[in-house]
C-alpha positions in Angstrom: 74.7 -250.7 -144.9 74.5 -251.4 -141.2 78.3 -251.6 -140.9 78.6 -248.3 -142.7 76.2 -246.7 -140.2 78.2 -248.1 -137.3 81.4 -246.8 -138.9 79.8 -243.3 -139.2 78.5 -243.4 -135.7 81.9 -244.4 -134.2 83.6 -241.8 -136.4 81.4 -239.1 -135.0 79.2 -238.5 -138.1 75.9 -238.9 -136.3 73.9 -237.4 -139.1 74.9 -240.0 -141.7 74.6 -242.8 -139.1 71.0 -241.7 -138.3 70.2 -241.6 -142.0 71.5 -245.1 -142.6 69.8 -246.5 -139.5 66.5 -245.0 -140.6 67.0 -246.4 -144.1 67.7 -249.9 -142.7 64.6 -249.7 -140.4 62.5 -248.6 -143.4 63.9 -251.1 -145.9 64.2 -254.2 -143.6 61.2 -253.6 -141.3 60.8 -257.2 -140.1 64.5 -258.1 -140.0 66.7 -258.4 -136.9 68.9 -255.8 -138.5 66.1 -253.2 -138.3 65.8 -253.9 -134.6 69.5 -253.4 -134.1 69.4 -250.2 -136.2 66.5 -249.0 -134.0 68.5 -249.7 -130.9 71.5 -247.9 -132.3 69.3 -244.9 -133.3 67.8 -244.8 -129.8 71.3 -244.9 -128.3 72.3 -241.9 -130.5 69.2 -240.0 -129.3 70.2 -240.7 -125.7 73.7 -239.4 -126.3 72.4 -236.3 -128.0 69.9 -235.7 -125.3 72.7 -236.0 -122.6 75.0 -233.7 -124.6 72.2 -231.1 -125.0 71.5 -231.3 -121.3 75.2 -230.9 -120.5 75.5 -227.9 -122.8 72.4 -226.4 -121.2 74.0 -226.9 -117.7 77.3 -225.4 -118.8 75.5 -222.4 -120.4 73.4 -221.9 -117.2 76.5 -222.1 -115.1 78.3 -219.6 -117.4 75.4 -217.2 -117.3 75.2 -217.5 -113.5 79.0 -216.9 -113.2 78.7 -213.8 -115.4 75.8 -212.5 -113.4 77.8 -213.1 -110.2 80.9 -211.4 -111.6 78.7 -208.4 -112.7 77.3 -208.1 -109.2 80.8 -208.3 -107.7 82.1 -205.6 -110.1 79.2 -203.4 -109.2 79.8 -203.9 -105.5 83.4 -203.0 -106.0 82.5 -199.8 -107.9 80.0 -198.9 -105.2 82.6 -199.4 -102.5 85.2 -197.3 -104.4 82.6 -194.6 -104.8 81.8 -194.6 -101.1 85.4 -194.6 -100.2 86.1 -191.7 -102.4 83.1 -189.8 -101.0 84.1 -190.5 -97.4 87.6 -189.3 -98.1 86.3 -186.1 -99.8 84.0 -185.5 -96.8 86.8 -186.1 -94.4 89.3 -183.8 -96.3 86.8 -180.9 -96.2 87.4 -180.8 -92.5 91.0 -179.7 -93.1 89.9 -176.2 -94.2 87.6 -175.9 -91.2 90.5 -177.0 -88.9 92.8 -174.4 -90.4 90.0 -171.8 -90.0 89.7 -172.6 -86.3 93.4 -172.0 -85.9 92.8 -168.4 -86.8 91.3 -168.0 -83.3 94.8 -168.1 -81.8 96.4 -164.6 -81.6 99.8 -166.1 -80.7 101.7 -167.1 -83.9 103.3 -170.1 -82.2 99.9 -171.5 -81.0 98.4 -170.8 -84.4 101.3 -172.6 -86.2 101.0 -175.5 -83.7 97.3 -175.8 -84.4 97.9 -175.7 -88.2 100.6 -178.4 -87.8 98.1 -180.5 -85.9 95.5 -180.0 -88.7 98.1 -181.0 -91.3 99.0 -184.0 -89.3 95.4 -185.1 -88.9 94.6 -184.5 -92.5 97.9 -185.7 -94.0 96.3 -187.9 -96.6 94.3 -185.0 -98.1 
């Protein structure tokens, strides 16, 4: 029975190994085999505790990474919104610039002024 439990344990079937180790400990209470089964069972618990801790660490790291990515995404959206708003505010100046060119009575000066406005606001 002990060898079967060891086989299950090394094969990755911890559930069956635990069941057999517990049965050995119950059936052979005062035997050396029960002590060895208890040691094996304790080792399995240590491994499972370590694995659970590792999973918790991985989960926490994944959650932290997701939160960080979410903050980065929001910051990028905010920056894009600000950039769009700044460009819209800047481009509103083109109409004002053109309006100011109307103060020139000379066509050449007015066209020169409008060309300067077009140049200044070329991205709009």
